[in-house]
N, C-alpha and C positions, 0 to 999 in steps of 0.2 A: 476237620473233616477226618473220618476214620480212615486208617490205612488197611490195606488188604494183606493177608497172610494166606500163603498155600501150604497146606500140610499134606505130605505124601505119606499115607499111613493106613494099612488095611486092618488096624485093630479098633473095632467099633467102641469098646468101652473107654479106650483112650481118647478117642476122637470126641466122645461126649464130654469127657473132663476137659479136653482143650477147648471145645467151644464154650463151656461154661466158665472157664477160667478167662479166656481172652475174648470172648464175645462182646462183652460190654465195651471194649476198647477198640477192637478191630474187627474188620469183616473177615471171617474165617472160612475159607473154602477147603474142603478135604476131598482128596482123590485117593483112589486105592492103590495106584502103582506109578512108577516114574513114566511111563509111556503116556498114561493119561494126563499126567502133570505137564509134560511138554506140550500136548494138544491143547490143554487149558491155557498155558502161558501164550501160545500162539495167538489165542482169540482174546486175551486179557492183558493188556500192557500196564495195568496199575498195581501190580503185585510190588509189595514192599519188601517182603522176607519170605524165605522158604524154610519150613521145618520138614525133614526127612528122617523116617526111621529105617536105618540101614540093615536092621536085622531080617526083615522080611524079605528084602531083594538086594542082597550085598552087591553083586556085580552090576546090576542095572542102577542101583544107587549111586555107585561109584562113576559110571558112565554119565548118569543125569547130572551129577555135580561137575564133572569134567566139561560137559557140554555147556552148562549155565556159565562156568568160569571162562571159558574160551569165546563165548558168544559176546559180541558187542551189543547185541539186543537185550540181553538178560543180565544186566549188571545189578545184582541184589544180594543182600545178605543171605547166608545159608546156616541153618542151625541142624547139627546131626544128632540124632538120638540113637543109642545102641546099649546093648547089654555088656558089650566089651568094656574093658578098662580104658580110661582116658588116654593113657600113654600109647595103647594099642591103636586106638582110633586115631590119635595124632600122626602115628607112623603110617597107618594105611592111607590117610589122606594128606600126607606130608607135601606133596607136590601141587596140592589144590588149596584155594582159599576158603577157609571155613571159619565163620565168625563166632561159632559156639559149639561145645561138645557136651552132651549130657548122658551120663551113665544111668540106666535104668536099675532099680527105680529112682525116680527123683521127685522133688517137690514141684508141682505144677506152679505154685507161686514163684519159686525160684526161676523157673522158665520164663514166667510172665514178666519178672523184673529183668531178666537178662534181655529179653526182646525189647522192652522199653528202653534199656541202655543202648542196645545196638542201634535202634531207629532214632534214638535222640542225638546221635553224633551228627553234627553239622556236615553237610555235604558241600564241598567248595567246587564251584564251577568256574571255568576259564571264561573271560569276557571277550 
């Protein structure tokens, strides 16, 4: 069964590439901003991973990630896209759980491989 990915990104050309690269393996839903992302998440509990471009809405993106990290309802991996250097992103989000950082421009195939690796990690549940 295909897993679902939520992409929060207002860049239409990137969204087309993202759907082209990931669409065969995942259901990809794209929303234009973090507020719409939260609304979507409230009505869809089958999201496996979130991709967020923090260049377009840095403060809202940070708050969105903070809300996802602190919520018991939304425990899922997050991948951050940005034009900033990786070290700067890691510093900005140092107190949050991020599963991957990608500096633009990057290879969509590299992103796809990273997502596969993140989602293939077994999740252990207590009995």
